[in-house]
VOPADREN-521076 format. One record per residue (C-alpha): y, z, x. Coordinates in steps of 0.02 Angstrom, whole numbers, padded with zeros to 5 digits, always signed. Each point is the difference from the previous one (the first is absolute). Layout:
<sites>
YZX/...
</sites>
This chain:
<sites>
-06029-03767+10117/+00136+00118+00067/+00036+00059-00178/-00183+00051-00026/+00010+00106+00154/+00154+00096-00061/-00084+00028-00170/-00154+00071+00085/+00109+00116+00108/+00098+00061-00153/-00160+00025-00099/-00084+00094+00143/+00152+00108+00031/+00013+00042-00186/-00184+00042-00013/+00008+00107+00161/+00152+00090-00066/-00086+00048-00162/-00158+00046+00090/+00089+00114+00122/+00102+00077-00147/-00163+00035-00093/-00080+00077+00155/+00147+00113+00035/+00042+00050-00181/-00176+00029-00075/-00024+00167+00089/+00172+00054-00068/-00054-00052-00175/-00166+00099+00016/+00093+00155+00061/+00128-00007-00145/-00139-00018-00128/-00094+00152+00077/+00161+00101-00010/+00029-00049-00180/-00174+00060-00042/+00028+00170+00090/+00168+00014-00090/-00088-00017-00165/-00090+00167+00039/+00168+00088+00001/+00069-00052-00170/+00031+00143-00123/-00140-00065-00111/-00128+00000+00133/+00054+00170+00067/-00014+00070-00176/-00171-00080-00024/-00063+00082+00162/+00069+00168-00056/-00088-00016-00169/-00159-00044+00088/+00010+00152+00107/+00036+00103-00153/+00168+00063+00061/+00176-00025-00068/+00087-00006+00170/+00052+00181-00003/-00132+00046+00126/+00048-00139+00118/+00064+00051+00172/+00192-00003+00020/+00072-00154+00096/+00017+00023+00188/+00168+00082+00054/+00120-00101+00101/-00031-00163-00091/+00131-00112-00075/+00028+00060-00175/+00162-00091-00030/+00108+00155+00012/+00160-00006+00101/
</sites>
């Protein structure tokens, strides 16, 4: 009888752990998926597609903002 109680405690603890992990990590998963979708809008192909739809070749695009990080040292 005592062994059954320990098994129930172990099973309950394990189920609770996985439930808590799901509840805490699911919003993070949704956020990451949303960010991946937004990042797809900034690939070179999608930027070129948008420029073609607008009829421009990118020459008329405004210059990037000054003071940004451009990788220059």
